C-alpha positions as CSV (number, residue, x, y, z in Angstrom):
1,M,-0.3,-0.1,-0.2
2,H,2.0,3.3,-1.2
3,S,-0.6,5.8,0.3
4,R,-3.4,6.1,2.9
5,G,-6.5,4.8,2.2
6,G,-9.8,6.0,3.9
7,D,-10.4,4.2,6.7
8,E,-6.4,4.9,7.3
9,Q,-7.3,8.8,6.5
10,S,-9.9,8.1,9.4
11,L,-7.2,6.7,11.5
12,A,-4.9,9.7,11.1
13,E,-7.7,11.9,12.6
14,L,-9.3,10.3,15.3
15,L,-5.2,10.0,16.6
16,A,-5.0,13.7,16.1
17,K,-8.9,14.4,17.2
18,R,-7.8,12.7,20.9
19,G,-4.4,14.5,21.0
20,L,-2.3,11.1,20.6
21,L,-0.6,12.7,17.4
22,T,0.2,16.4,16.9
23,L,-0.9,17.6,13.4
24,T,3.1,18.0,12.8
25,Q,3.7,14.0,13.9
26,V,0.8,13.1,11.2
27,R,2.6,15.2,8.3
28,N,6.1,13.0,9.9
29,V,4.5,10.1,9.7
30,E,3.0,10.8,5.8
31,D,6.5,11.8,4.7
32,K,8.0,9.1,5.5
33,A,5.1,6.4,4.5
34,R,6.0,8.1,1.2
35,A,9.8,8.0,1.2
36,W,9.2,4.3,2.7
37,R,6.3,3.0,0.2
38,S,4.3,2.0,3.1
39,G,1.2,2.6,4.7
40,F,0.3,5.2,7.1
41,T,-0.1,2.6,9.7
42,A,2.9,0.4,9.3
43,T,4.9,3.6,9.6
44,L,3.1,4.3,12.7
45,L,3.6,1.0,14.2
46,A,7.3,1.0,13.2
47,L,7.8,4.3,14.7
48,D,5.9,3.5,17.9
49,L,4.3,6.9,18.5
50,V,1.9,5.5,20.0
51,D,0.8,3.2,22.7
52,P,0.5,-0.2,21.1
53,G,-2.6,-1.0,22.8
54,T,-4.0,2.5,22.6
55,L,-3.2,2.5,18.4
56,A,-5.0,-1.3,18.2
57,R,-8.1,0.5,19.7
58,A,-7.9,2.9,17.2
59,I,-7.5,1.1,14.5
60,A,-10.4,-1.5,15.6
61,E,-12.4,1.4,16.0
62,T,-11.8,2.5,12.6
63,T,-12.0,-0.2,10.6
64,D,-14.9,-1.6,12.2
65,L,-13.2,-4.9,13.8
66,Q,-13.3,-6.5,16.6
67,L,-10.2,-5.6,19.3
68,L,-8.9,-9.4,20.5
69,D,-9.7,-9.6,24.1
70,E,-7.1,-12.8,24.9
71,R,-9.0,-13.7,28.3
72,A,-12.3,-14.1,26.4
73,V,-11.2,-15.4,23.2
74,P,-8.7,-17.6,24.4
75,F,-5.8,-18.9,21.6
76,D,-6.1,-21.9,20.4
77,P,-2.3,-23.1,19.5
78,A,-3.4,-26.1,17.3
79,F,-5.0,-23.9,14.9
80,A,-2.0,-22.1,13.7
81,E,-0.4,-24.4,11.1
82,P,3.5,-25.2,12.1
83,D,4.3,-24.9,8.6
84,D,3.1,-21.7,7.8
85,L,5.2,-20.0,10.0
86,A,7.2,-17.7,7.9
87,F,4.0,-16.7,6.7
88,F,2.3,-16.1,10.3
89,V,5.9,-13.6,10.5
90,R,5.8,-12.0,7.1
91,H,2.4,-10.5,7.5
92,S,1.8,-10.1,11.2
93,V,-1.5,-12.5,11.0
94,L,-1.9,-15.6,13.3
95,P,-5.3,-17.8,13.2
96,W,-6.3,-17.5,16.6
97,R,-9.4,-20.2,16.8
98,R,-12.3,-21.4,15.1
99,L,-15.6,-19.4,16.1
100,G,-19.2,-20.2,14.4
101,G,-17.6,-21.9,11.3
102,R,-15.1,-19.3,10.8
103,A,-11.5,-18.6,11.1
104,L,-10.8,-15.7,13.5
105,I,-7.5,-13.9,12.2
106,A,-5.4,-12.2,14.8
107,V,-3.6,-9.3,13.0
108,V,-1.5,-6.0,13.6
109,N,-2.1,-3.8,10.4
110,P,-5.2,-4.8,8.6
111,Y,-4.8,-2.6,5.9
112,T,-1.8,-4.8,4.6
113,A,-3.3,-7.6,6.3
114,Q,-5.9,-8.5,4.3
115,N,-4.8,-9.0,0.7
116,A,-2.4,-11.6,2.0
117,L,-4.8,-13.6,3.5
118,D,-7.6,-13.6,0.9
119,E,-4.7,-15.1,-1.7
120,A,-3.8,-17.2,1.0
121,L,-6.9,-18.6,2.2
122,S,-8.3,-18.5,-0.8
123,G,-12.0,-17.6,-0.5
124,E,-12.2,-19.6,2.7
125,A,-14.5,-17.6,5.1
126,Y,-12.6,-16.0,8.1
127,T,-13.2,-12.5,10.3
128,M,-9.9,-10.6,11.4
129,C,-9.7,-8.8,14.9
130,V,-7.2,-6.5,15.7
131,T,-4.1,-7.2,18.1
132,T,-0.8,-5.6,19.1
133,R,2.4,-6.9,17.7
134,P,3.5,-7.9,21.4
135,A,0.7,-9.9,21.8
136,L,0.6,-11.5,18.4
137,V,4.4,-12.3,19.1
138,R,3.6,-14.4,22.7
139,A,1.2,-16.3,21.0
140,L,3.2,-17.2,18.5
141,L,5.9,-18.2,21.3
142,S,3.3,-20.3,23.0
143,A,2.4,-22.1,20.0
144,Q,5.7,-22.4,17.6
145,G,8.5,-22.1,20.6
146,E,9.3,-25.7,21.8
147,R,8.8,-26.6,18.0
148,Q,11.1,-24.3,16.6
149,V,13.5,-24.6,19.3
150,R,14.0,-28.6,18.6
151,S,14.2,-27.7,15.1
152,A,17.2,-24.9,16.3
153,V,19.2,-27.8,17.8
154,D,18.1,-30.7,15.4
155,H,18.0,-29.2,11.6
156,L,21.8,-29.0,10.8
157,S,22.2,-32.7,12.5
158,S,19.1,-34.3,10.4
159,K,19.6,-32.3,7.4
160,Y,23.5,-32.5,6.8
161,P,24.8,-34.4,9.5
162,A,28.1,-34.5,7.7
163,F,28.2,-31.1,8.3
164,S,27.2,-30.9,12.4
165,A,29.8,-30.9,15.1
166,R,27.4,-32.8,17.4
167,S,28.5,-36.5,16.6
168,G,32.2,-35.5,17.5
169,L,35.0,-37.2,15.9
170,T,34.2,-40.3,13.8
171,L,35.4,-44.1,14.3
172,A,37.9,-43.5,11.2
173,Q,39.1,-40.2,12.8
174,S,39.0,-41.9,16.8
175,L,41.3,-44.7,15.0
176,V,43.4,-42.3,12.9
177,L,43.9,-40.5,16.2
178,V,45.1,-43.9,18.6
179,M,47.4,-44.7,15.7
180,S,48.8,-41.6,15.2
181,V,49.9,-41.7,19.3
182,A,50.9,-45.1,19.3
183,G,53.1,-44.4,16.2
184,I,54.6,-41.2,18.0
185,G,55.4,-43.0,20.8
186,W,57.0,-45.7,19.3
187,G,59.0,-43.9,17.7
188,F,60.2,-41.8,20.1
189,S,60.8,-44.9,22.6
190,A,62.9,-46.8,19.5
191,A,64.9,-44.1,17.4
192,P,64.2,-40.8,19.5
193,A,66.5,-38.5,17.8
194,T,65.6,-39.3,14.6
195,S,61.8,-39.3,15.5
196,L,62.6,-35.7,17.2
197,W,64.3,-34.4,14.1
198,A,61.6,-35.9,11.8
199,A,58.9,-33.9,13.8
200,A,60.8,-30.9,13.9
201,I,61.1,-30.5,10.3
202,L,57.2,-31.5,9.5
203,A,56.4,-29.1,12.7
204,G,58.5,-26.4,11.5
205,A,57.7,-26.3,7.8
206,F,54.1,-26.2,8.9
207,Y,54.4,-23.4,11.3
208,I,56.5,-21.9,8.4
209,A,53.8,-22.1,5.7
210,A,50.8,-21.1,7.6
211,M,52.9,-18.0,8.6
212,I,54.2,-16.9,4.9
213,F,50.2,-17.6,3.5
214,R,49.1,-15.2,5.9
215,L,51.4,-12.5,4.6
216,F,50.9,-13.8,0.9
217,L,46.9,-13.4,1.4
218,M,47.8,-9.8,2.7
219,L,49.6,-9.2,-0.1
220,V,47.4,-10.2,-2.6
221,S,44.8,-8.0,-1.0
222,L,46.7,-5.2,-1.4
223,W,48.3,-5.9,-5.0
224,P,46.7,-3.5,-7.2
225,F,46.8,-5.2,-10.7
226,G,44.0,-7.2,-11.4
227,R,41.8,-5.9,-9.2
228,K,38.3,-5.5,-10.4
229,S,35.9,-2.6,-9.6
230,R,32.9,-3.8,-8.8
231,G,30.9,-1.0,-9.8
232,P,28.3,0.7,-8.3
233,G,25.7,-0.6,-6.5
234,V,22.0,-0.2,-7.7
235,L,19.5,0.1,-4.2
236,P,15.6,0.1,-5.2
237,L,15.0,3.8,-3.4
238,G,11.9,4.3,-1.2
239,D,11.6,0.3,-1.8
240,L,13.9,-1.8,-0.4
241,P,13.4,-5.2,1.1
242,H,13.1,-6.2,4.5
243,Y,16.3,-6.9,6.7
244,S,16.5,-8.8,10.0
245,V,18.5,-7.8,12.7
246,L,19.5,-11.0,15.1
247,V,21.7,-10.1,18.2
248,A,21.5,-13.2,20.9
249,L,21.4,-11.9,24.3
250,H,23.1,-13.6,27.3
251,D,24.0,-11.8,30.6
252,E,23.9,-8.9,29.0
253,A,21.5,-7.1,31.4
254,D,24.5,-4.3,31.7
255,V,24.9,-3.5,28.1
256,V,21.9,-4.0,26.3
257,R,20.4,-0.2,26.4
258,Y,24.2,0.4,24.7
259,T,22.8,-2.4,21.9
260,A,19.4,-0.9,21.5
261,E,20.7,3.0,21.0
262,A,23.9,1.5,18.6
263,L,21.1,-0.7,16.4
264,G,18.7,2.1,16.8
265,R,20.3,3.9,14.7
266,L,20.8,2.3,12.2
267,D,19.8,4.1,8.7
268,Y,17.4,1.7,7.3
269,P,13.5,2.6,7.0
270,S,12.2,1.3,9.9
271,T,8.5,-0.8,8.5
272,K,11.3,-2.2,6.2
273,L,13.8,-3.1,9.7
274,D,13.1,-6.4,11.9
275,I,15.5,-6.5,15.1
276,L,15.4,-9.3,17.5
277,F,16.5,-9.6,21.0
278,L,17.2,-13.4,21.2
279,L,16.8,-13.8,25.3
280,E,17.4,-17.3,27.2
281,E,14.8,-17.9,29.1
282,S,16.7,-18.7,32.3
283,D,17.9,-15.2,31.8
284,H,16.0,-13.3,34.4
285,R,18.2,-10.2,34.5
286,T,18.5,-9.1,30.7
287,R,15.1,-10.3,30.3
288,A,13.9,-7.5,32.7
289,A,16.3,-4.7,31.2
290,C,15.4,-5.3,27.8
291,E,11.5,-5.1,29.2
292,A,12.9,-1.8,31.4
293,L,13.8,-0.1,27.8
294,A,11.7,2.3,25.7
295,L,11.8,0.2,22.8
296,D,10.2,1.1,19.2
297,G,7.9,-1.4,16.7
298,R,11.3,-2.3,15.1
299,F,12.3,-4.1,18.1
300,T,11.2,-7.6,19.1
301,M,12.0,-9.1,21.7
302,L,12.2,-13.7,22.0
303,V,12.5,-15.5,24.5
304,V,14.5,-18.8,23.6
305,P,12.9,-22.0,26.0
306,N,15.6,-24.1,27.6
307,R,17.0,-26.7,25.9
308,K,20.7,-27.5,25.7
309,P,23.1,-26.9,24.2
310,R,23.2,-23.2,25.4
311,T,25.0,-21.6,22.7
312,K,24.9,-18.9,20.6
313,P,24.2,-21.0,16.7
314,K,21.1,-22.4,18.9
315,A,19.6,-19.0,19.5
316,C,20.5,-17.7,16.0
317,N,19.0,-20.8,14.1
318,F,15.8,-19.6,16.6
319,G,15.6,-16.2,15.7
320,L,15.7,-17.1,12.1
321,A,12.9,-19.1,12.7
322,F,10.4,-16.0,13.1
323,A,12.7,-13.4,11.2
324,R,10.6,-11.4,8.5
325,G,13.3,-10.2,6.7
326,D,15.0,-11.6,2.6
327,Y,18.0,-10.5,4.2
328,V,19.2,-11.1,7.9
329,V,22.9,-9.7,9.4
330,L,24.1,-11.1,12.8
331,Y,25.5,-8.7,15.5
332,D,26.9,-9.4,18.7
333,A,26.1,-7.6,21.8
334,E,28.9,-4.9,22.2
335,D,28.6,-4.3,18.3
336,R,28.9,-0.4,17.2
337,P,27.6,-0.9,13.2
338,E,27.9,1.7,10.9
339,P,24.7,3.6,10.4
340,D,24.8,2.7,6.9
341,Q,26.4,-1.1,7.1
342,L,23.0,-2.6,5.9
343,L,22.8,-0.5,2.6
344,V,26.6,-0.7,2.1
345,A,25.6,-4.6,2.4
346,L,22.5,-4.5,-0.2
347,E,24.5,-2.6,-2.4
348,E,27.1,-5.1,-2.6
349,F,24.7,-7.8,-3.0
350,A,23.3,-6.1,-6.0
351,R,26.4,-6.2,-7.5
352,S,27.0,-9.7,-6.7
353,P,26.4,-13.0,-8.6
354,P,23.4,-15.1,-6.9
355,E,25.7,-17.2,-5.8
356,V,27.0,-15.0,-2.9
357,A,24.6,-15.7,-0.1
358,C,26.9,-14.1,2.6
359,I,29.5,-10.9,3.0
360,Q,31.2,-10.1,5.7
361,A,31.7,-7.1,7.2
362,R,34.7,-5.5,9.1
363,L,35.4,-5.6,12.5
364,N,37.3,-3.0,14.7
365,F,37.4,-2.1,18.1
366,Y,37.0,1.3,20.2
367,N,38.6,0.4,22.5
368,A,42.3,-0.1,20.9
369,R,43.8,2.1,22.9
370,E,43.7,0.8,25.9
371,N,46.1,-1.2,27.2
372,W,48.7,-3.5,26.0
373,L,46.3,-6.6,25.5
374,T,43.6,-4.2,23.3
375,S,46.3,-3.3,21.2
376,Q,47.3,-6.7,20.5
377,F,43.6,-7.7,19.6
378,A,43.2,-4.7,17.5
379,L,46.5,-5.5,15.5
380,E,45.4,-9.2,14.9
381,F,42.0,-8.2,13.7
382,A,43.4,-6.1,11.3
383,I,45.2,-8.3,9.5
384,W,42.6,-11.0,9.5
385,F,39.7,-8.6,8.5
386,Q,41.0,-6.0,6.3
387,F,44.0,-8.0,4.5
388,V,43.6,-12.0,4.8
389,L,39.9,-12.6,4.4
390,P,39.7,-9.9,1.1
391,G,42.8,-11.9,0.2
392,L,41.0,-15.1,0.5
393,E,38.0,-13.2,-1.1
394,R,40.4,-12.5,-4.5
395,L,41.9,-15.9,-4.8
396,G,38.2,-17.5,-4.9
397,L,39.5,-19.4,-1.6
398,P,36.9,-20.3,1.2
399,I,36.2,-17.4,3.9
400,P,35.6,-18.3,7.7
401,L,33.3,-16.0,8.8
402,G,34.1,-13.8,11.8
403,G,31.3,-14.4,15.1
404,T,29.4,-11.2,13.7
405,S,28.4,-8.7,11.2
406,N,28.0,-11.4,8.7
407,H,25.1,-10.4,6.1
408,F,22.9,-13.4,4.6
409,R,20.4,-14.1,1.8
410,V,17.5,-15.6,4.1
411,D,16.7,-18.3,1.5
412,A,20.6,-19.4,1.2
413,L,21.0,-19.3,5.2
414,R,18.4,-21.5,5.4
415,A,19.2,-23.9,2.5
416,A,22.6,-24.4,4.0
417,G,20.8,-25.8,7.0
418,G,21.3,-22.4,9.6
419,W,24.1,-22.3,11.9
420,D,25.3,-25.1,13.8
421,A,24.0,-25.7,17.5
422,H,26.8,-27.5,18.5
423,N,30.1,-25.7,17.1
424,V,31.1,-23.3,19.2
425,T,32.6,-20.9,16.2
426,E,29.9,-21.8,14.2
427,D,30.5,-18.6,12.2
428,A,34.1,-20.2,10.6
429,D,32.2,-23.4,10.2
430,L,29.3,-21.6,7.9
431,G,31.8,-20.1,5.8
432,I,33.6,-23.3,5.0
433,R,30.0,-25.1,4.7
434,F,28.9,-22.4,2.1
435,T,31.8,-23.1,-0.3
436,R,31.2,-26.8,-0.2
437,L,27.6,-26.4,-1.1
438,G,28.6,-24.1,-4.3
439,H,27.9,-20.8,-2.3
440,R,30.3,-17.8,-2.3
441,V,31.1,-14.9,0.6
442,R,32.4,-11.7,-0.1
443,T,34.2,-8.8,2.4
444,L,32.6,-5.2,3.2
445,P,34.8,-2.1,3.4
446,S,32.2,-1.1,6.1
447,M,33.3,-1.6,10.0
448,T,31.4,-2.7,13.3
449,A,33.3,-1.4,16.4
450,E,33.5,-4.0,19.2
451,E,34.5,-4.2,22.7
452,A,38.1,-5.8,22.6
453,N,38.9,-7.5,25.9
454,C,41.2,-5.8,28.3
455,A,41.0,-8.4,31.2
456,L,43.7,-11.1,30.4
457,P,41.1,-13.8,32.5
458,N,38.4,-12.8,30.0
459,W,40.3,-12.7,27.1
460,I,41.5,-16.8,27.7
461,H,37.8,-17.3,28.5
462,Q,37.2,-16.1,24.6
463,R,40.1,-17.0,22.7
464,S,39.6,-20.4,24.1
465,R,36.3,-21.0,23.0
466,W,37.4,-19.5,19.5
467,L,40.1,-21.8,19.5
468,K,38.0,-24.9,20.4
469,G,35.8,-24.0,17.6
470,Y,38.3,-24.0,15.1
471,L,39.5,-27.3,16.3
472,Q,35.8,-28.8,16.1
473,T,35.2,-27.1,12.5
474,F,38.5,-28.8,11.7
475,L,37.5,-32.1,12.5
476,V,33.8,-31.5,11.2
477,H,35.3,-30.6,7.4
478,M,38.0,-33.5,7.9
479,R,36.0,-36.3,8.5
480,R,36.1,-37.0,4.5
481,P,39.3,-35.3,3.5
482,G,39.1,-36.5,-0.1
483,R,35.5,-35.2,-0.4
484,L,36.5,-32.0,0.8
485,W,39.5,-31.8,-1.3
486,H,36.9,-32.2,-4.1
487,E,34.4,-29.6,-3.0
488,L,37.0,-27.0,-1.9
489,G,39.6,-27.8,-5.0
490,A,43.4,-28.1,-3.9
491,G,44.0,-24.1,-3.9
492,G,40.8,-24.5,-0.8
493,F,42.1,-27.7,1.0
494,V,45.3,-25.9,1.6
495,S,44.2,-22.9,2.9
496,F,41.8,-24.6,5.2
497,V,44.5,-26.5,6.4
498,L,46.8,-23.9,6.9
499,L,44.1,-21.0,8.0
500,L,41.8,-22.9,10.6
501,G,44.7,-26.2,11.0
502,G,47.3,-22.9,11.2
503,A,45.1,-21.2,13.9
504,V,44.9,-24.5,16.4
505,L,48.5,-25.7,16.0
506,S,50.7,-22.5,15.3
507,P,50.8,-21.0,18.9
508,I,51.4,-24.2,20.4
509,L,54.5,-25.1,17.7
510,H,55.4,-21.4,18.4
511,L,55.9,-22.3,21.9
512,A,57.4,-25.7,21.5
513,F,59.9,-24.1,19.3
514,W,61.2,-21.1,21.9
515,G,60.8,-23.2,24.7
516,S,63.3,-26.0,22.6
517,L,65.5,-23.1,21.9
518,A,65.9,-21.7,25.0
519,A,66.2,-24.8,26.5
520,H,69.4,-25.9,24.2
521,Y,70.9,-22.3,24.6
522,L,70.3,-22.8,28.9
523,G,72.4,-25.8,28.6
524,A,69.2,-28.2,29.2
525,P,69.0,-30.0,25.5
526,V,65.5,-31.6,24.9
527,L,67.0,-34.9,25.0
528,A,70.4,-34.8,27.3
529,G,73.3,-36.4,26.1
530,L,71.9,-36.6,22.4
531,S,74.4,-34.9,19.8
532,W,72.1,-34.0,17.3
533,T,70.8,-31.1,19.7
534,Q,73.6,-28.9,18.1
535,L,72.4,-29.3,15.0
536,F,69.0,-28.8,16.2
537,A,69.6,-25.1,17.6
538,P,70.2,-23.9,13.4
539,W,67.0,-25.6,12.8
540,N,65.3,-23.8,15.6
541,L,66.3,-20.6,14.6
542,V,65.1,-21.0,11.1
543,V,61.9,-21.7,12.4
544,I,61.5,-18.8,14.5
545,I,63.3,-16.0,12.2
546,V,61.3,-16.4,9.1
547,G,57.9,-17.6,11.1
548,N,57.8,-14.3,13.9
549,G,59.6,-12.7,10.9
550,A,56.5,-12.9,9.0
551,A,53.9,-12.6,11.3
552,I,56.1,-9.5,12.7
553,L,55.9,-8.6,8.5
554,C,52.1,-8.9,8.6
555,G,51.5,-6.7,12.1
556,L,53.5,-4.2,10.7
557,I,51.8,-3.6,7.1
558,A,48.4,-4.2,9.1
559,A,49.4,-1.0,11.0
560,L,50.5,1.2,8.5
561,Q,48.0,0.2,5.9
562,S,45.3,-0.3,8.1
563,D,42.5,1.8,6.8
564,F,40.5,1.3,10.4
565,R,39.5,4.6,11.9
566,G,40.5,5.1,15.5
567,L,43.5,3.2,15.3
568,D,46.8,4.7,16.5
569,R,49.2,3.6,13.7
570,P,52.8,4.4,15.2
571,A,52.0,2.7,18.5
572,L,50.9,-0.4,16.4
573,A,53.7,-0.9,14.5
574,I,55.9,-0.7,17.9
575,N,53.4,-3.3,19.5
576,A,53.8,-5.6,15.7
577,F,57.3,-6.5,17.4
578,A,55.9,-7.5,20.7
579,M,53.5,-10.1,18.6
580,P,55.8,-13.3,19.3
581,V,54.6,-12.5,23.3
582,Y,51.1,-11.9,22.3
583,W,51.4,-15.7,20.8
584,F,52.4,-17.5,24.0
585,L,49.3,-16.1,25.6
586,I,47.4,-18.2,22.4
587,A,49.0,-21.2,23.0
588,F,47.7,-21.3,26.6
589,A,44.4,-20.5,25.3
590,V,44.8,-23.5,23.0
591,V,45.7,-25.7,25.4
592,K,42.9,-25.1,27.7
593,G,40.7,-25.0,24.3
594,F,41.9,-28.4,23.7
595,F,41.0,-29.9,27.4
596,S,37.5,-28.4,27.0
597,Y,36.9,-29.7,23.7
598,F,37.5,-33.3,25.0
599,S,35.4,-32.7,28.6
600,R,32.5,-30.2,27.3
601,P,32.6,-30.3,23.8
602,F,29.8,-27.7,23.3
603,Y,30.5,-25.9,26.6
604,W,30.3,-22.0,25.2
605,A,32.6,-20.1,27.8
606,K,30.7,-16.8,27.7
607,T,32.8,-13.1,27.1
608,K,31.8,-10.9,29.9
609,H,31.3,-7.4,28.1
610,G,30.9,-3.8,29.1
611,I,34.1,-3.8,30.9
612,S,36.4,-1.2,29.6
613,R,37.0,2.2,30.4
614,I,36.5,3.5,27.1
615,S,32.8,4.9,25.8
616,P,32.1,3.7,22.5
617,R,29.9,6.4,22.0
618,D,32.9,8.8,21.7
619,F,34.5,6.9,19.2
620,E,31.2,7.3,17.5
621,R,31.1,10.8,17.7
622,R,34.5,10.7,16.0
623,H,34.3,8.3,13.4
624,Y,30.8,7.6,12.4
625,A,29.4,11.3,11.6
626,D,30.2,11.3,7.8
627,R,28.8,8.0,7.2
628,R,24.9,8.8,8.8
629,I,25.1,12.1,7.0
630,R,25.9,9.9,3.5
631,S,23.4,7.1,4.7
632,R,20.5,9.5,5.6
633,A,20.9,10.5,2.0
634,R,21.0,7.0,0.7
635,S,17.8,5.5,2.2
636,G,15.4,8.8,1.5
637,Q,15.6,9.6,5.3
638,A,17.5,13.2,4.9
């Protein structure tokens, strides 16, 4: 509906007459409705200028429809067909119960619902009644919540069991692991010198290859020749698609108000924006904090029923079932995306072939200067998101996604099985799975600012989960190496091994080679009395110099070439030389993650947010103002 019909004119007059809207507000709603190509009522619902209950009564009065009384006419969950959930969500309608041989349909906006219902019901007799969106969501959750949370946990393992981490190691992988450990043990007992030399050569070669490969990807991303211009994106101004935003919140009571504030600044037509806060049923503090916020019509709170595993991907799968959008983006509680990021992502989708299923935005930190740990974290993310991932994209290699700011085509995401509820780095896994299923991932030069972990225990907690998840992802996709080679190609297979396998093994090898070298020069060789240690020390030096040199060079390039706003380039360049020290901390996290994988494989080690002393608002004021002005002009909101 592109303009107000007679009944909507009556609604506007009624609201103005009763003092619920000023004439200026009515004109403002009309202007936005024209710009967004939405009806007056749809725009009013999104802007939330009138209390939902009061607005529902006014809509019922001006349309001569019944206002739903949930006590007098209780909801019959069996009347809502489970397979029609997408239709219910998209049009904000719900079959309530059967009365007198007619279907009673609860609707939020009868002006937009009637045509959809006429088409869907094909002449079947029905009666509409008016309700509020919160009431409709509560009824939907009561009818579909348990079914959808089961699907959130089980869908991928049922549809693509080979891609799910649920079953853990296969029998073949377990046998290979046992035989490898037994073989290594036998080799070291029978010929310790030769075995250690062989292990050192292989481990050192892998370590150097993993470091050099990252450096190579960074140089590829910077190489100016052969780079294809993607051309301008084409946005259908005023007729933008619905966009859903998923935010999984668990123990985030202290930061959720800042989350809502940041997402509220997204420049996108409010009638087409669907922000879903995914809350755990047992997390009463965060639920209470959300309910205390004055959230407008763009926001919906979905309570995820208790069911193990309690992981972010399970919550995201649950939210995806209730998402109205043609596109969906995933954000974390501490995220501060650039206001125009949804529009920039749509432009990228518009100029991309249909096989592009996901676009990964860049991540940065608003508190990068807080201490040494946050500066190292920022340097690491600059290497990964600004250089390594674009290098992978340019070479056509699989891209392991980051855990946030992933923009998806909803149909492709659902066809791929959604997220793996049993994988604690569901993002990296999904990026590889997309490639194996014939989709592609692209990167986006739009930034999302996050809070870098500024406390070491919290950092270890978070990093051990990431590395456990990388191990999970590596083992899942290596269940059938031959098939993986066929689906990724030789280059993709090697890239997968060096990046995902390297993320887990390289920190341990870093620790081992430095420890071995230190032991030798301190007069305590690894195996005392063996003459080959004199020859072993030079190889240690080669591995450390080449591997660490490549890593430091990556850091220097990232520090000096990064276009991330808010980073102190000279300070980061100096910090690049301290990266080998940072890798010792990562090695500790690897060990913790390794033991967690075998003891609690699906345990989600929660990261505490909101502990930084740096205000994200200052960062946004300094670095986002120009983006907001441009995005308002782009989306027709100026």
